C-alpha positions in Angstrom: -4.8 7.6 -9.9 -1.6 9.4 -8.8 1.1 7.5 -6.9 4.5 8.4 -5.5 6.9 6.0 -7.3 10.5 5.1 -6.7 12.1 5.3 -10.1 15.9 5.2 -9.5 18.5 5.8 -6.8 17.7 9.3 -5.4 14.6 9.7 -7.5 10.9 9.5 -7.0 8.1 10.7 -9.3 4.4 11.3 -9.0 3.0 9.0 -11.7 -0.4 7.9 -13.1 -1.1 4.3 -12.1 -4.2 2.1 -12.6 -6.7 2.2 -9.7 -6.4 -1.1 -7.8 -9.2 -3.6 -8.0 -10.3 -6.4 -5.6 -8.1 -9.4 -6.3 -9.1 -11.7 -3.4 -12.2 -12.1 -1.2 -10.3 -10.7 1.7 -9.3 -7.5 0.0 -10.6 -4.0 0.5 -10.1 -0.9 -1.7 -9.4 2.3 0.3 -9.5 5.8 -1.0 -6.6 7.5 0.8 -7.2 10.7 2.6 -3.7 11.1 4.0 -0.6 9.0 3.7 2.8 9.2 5.4 6.4 8.9 4.2 8.7 7.5 6.8 12.4 6.5 7.2 11.9 3.3 5.2 10.7 5.4 2.2 13.7 7.7 2.6 16.1 4.6 2.6 14.4 3.3 -0.5 14.8 6.7 -2.2 18.5 6.7 -1.4 18.7 3.2 -3.0 19.6 1.5 0.3 16.9 -1.2 0.2 18.2 -3.9 -2.2 14.8 -5.7 -2.4 13.1 -2.5 -3.6 13.3 -2.1 -7.3 12.3 0.9 -9.5 8.5 1.1 -10.0 7.6 0.5 -6.3 4.8 2.8 -5.0 6.1 4.3 -1.7 4.3 4.8 1.6 2.9 2.2 4.0 0.7 4.0 6.4 -2.3 6.2 6.1 -6.0 7.0 6.7 -8.8 6.6 4.2 -12.4 5.6 3.4 -13.4 2.1 2.3 -14.7 2.1 -1.3 -15.3 -1.6 -1.8 -14.7 -4.9 0.0 -14.4 -8.5 -0.9 -16.9 -11.2 -0.1 -15.1 -12.4 3.0 -14.8 -9.0 4.7 -17.9 -8.8 6.9 -16.6 -6.2 9.3 -16.2 -3.3 6.8 -18.5 -1.6 4.4 -18.1 1.2 1.9 -17.9 4.5 3.7 -16.2 3.3 6.8 -13.2 5.3 7.8 -10.0 3.3 8.4 -6.4 3.6 9.6 -3.8 1.7 7.7 -1.0 0.5 10.0 2.5 1.1 8.8 3.4 -2.5 9.7 0.3 -4.2 8.2 0.9 -7.5 6.4 -0.6 -10.9 6.2 2.5 -12.3 8.0 2.3 -15.5 5.9 3.0 -14.9 2.3 6.3 -15.2 0.4 6.7 -11.4 0.1 6.2 -11.0 3.8 8.9 -13.6 4.5 11.2 -11.7 2.1 10.8 -8.6 4.5 8.6 -6.5 2.2 5.9 -6.4 4.9 3.3 -3.7 4.2 4.7 -3.0 0.7 3.6 -6.4 -0.4 0.7 -5.3 -2.7 0.5 -1.5 -3.1 2.3 1.3 -1.3 0.0 3.8 0.3 1.5 7.0 -1.2 -1.3 6.8 -3.8 -4.8 7.9 -4.2 -6.2 4.4 -3.7 -4.8 1.2 -2.1 -5.7 -2.4 -2.1 -5.3 -4.0 1.3 -5.7 -7.5 2.7 -8.1 -7.4 5.7 -7.1 -9.6 8.6 -10.4 -10.9 10.2 
């Protein structure tokens, strides 16, 4: 899949990346229809976010269509259209506590994204 990737201070590239797969029962794979770039992404591109290292897929908001869901996601099915909040996160894991928030698994400036579904 194609993804917008931060590669160095002042640089981003459209790169080929592996399509995400379900990792946990609470995951969903979403085929992105539209994604956004916001001020946070611009700060990352400028090298102003110390916790963001080269290789990070940018973007953290968008809309898409569910392709697959884990076994503990009863509320969604393939084909459902969804909105991905720009501030979505589990609010409990180490990466969230380190302020990575919605960037914790995959950025959304990509053709597909893996998301944790809060039930």
